[in-house]
C-alpha positions as CSV (number, residue, x, y, z in Angstrom):
1,M,70.4,-77.1,80.5
2,N,74.1,-76.1,79.5
3,E,76.7,-78.8,78.4
4,F,78.1,-80.0,81.8
5,T,75.3,-80.7,83.5
6,A,73.4,-82.7,80.8
7,H,75.1,-85.4,81.2
8,L,75.0,-86.0,84.8
9,F,72.4,-88.4,86.0
10,T,71.3,-89.9,89.1
11,V,71.6,-94.0,89.4
12,R,68.0,-94.2,88.6
13,Q,68.2,-91.8,85.8
14,F,71.1,-93.7,84.5
15,S,69.5,-96.8,84.5
16,E,66.5,-95.8,83.0
17,R,68.6,-94.1,80.0
18,H,70.8,-97.2,79.5
19,P,70.0,-101.4,80.4
20,W,73.6,-102.0,81.7
21,P,74.2,-101.8,84.8
22,S,71.5,-102.2,86.9
23,Q,70.5,-99.8,89.5
24,S,72.3,-102.4,92.2
25,G,75.3,-103.2,89.8
26,L,75.7,-99.3,89.8
27,R,75.6,-98.5,93.5
28,W,77.9,-101.1,93.9
29,L,80.3,-100.0,91.8
30,I,79.9,-96.2,93.6
31,F,80.6,-98.1,96.8
32,N,83.8,-99.7,95.8
33,A,84.5,-96.9,93.7
34,Q,88.2,-95.9,95.5
35,E,89.2,-99.8,94.2
36,N,87.6,-100.1,91.0
37,G,88.5,-96.1,89.6
38,F,84.7,-95.2,89.4
39,S,85.5,-92.0,90.7
40,K,86.5,-90.3,88.0
41,C,82.6,-91.1,86.8
42,I,80.8,-89.6,90.0
43,V,80.1,-86.2,91.0
44,R,78.9,-86.2,95.0
45,I,77.0,-83.3,96.0
46,G,76.3,-83.5,99.2
47,R,74.6,-86.8,99.8
48,R,73.6,-86.9,96.3
49,V,75.7,-88.9,93.9
50,L,75.4,-88.1,90.0
51,I,76.7,-90.4,87.2
52,D,79.1,-88.7,84.4
53,E,77.7,-90.5,81.5
54,R,80.7,-88.9,79.2
55,A,83.2,-90.5,81.9
56,F,81.4,-94.1,82.5
57,F,81.4,-94.9,79.0
58,R,85.3,-94.2,78.9
59,W,85.6,-95.8,81.9
60,A,84.1,-99.0,81.2
61,E,86.0,-99.0,77.5
62,N,89.3,-99.1,79.6
63,H,87.9,-102.0,81.4
64,R,87.0,-104.1,78.5
65,E,88.5,-107.5,78.9
66,A,90.2,-108.3,75.8
67,S,88.7,-111.3,73.7
């Protein structure tokens, strides 16, 4: 496995690796990707949608609410 593919996961694989977000939460983010900026985190190959793990955590950090 090369460096690039080591960080791409299906929705199911990603949710098995990380407790948040749930599969349904990920699917909502993907469905609304153009509005919420999540399109930077996904790679579409045909009908398959893969989540770039590194991009996901950069996206989550950029959407963190100030406490």
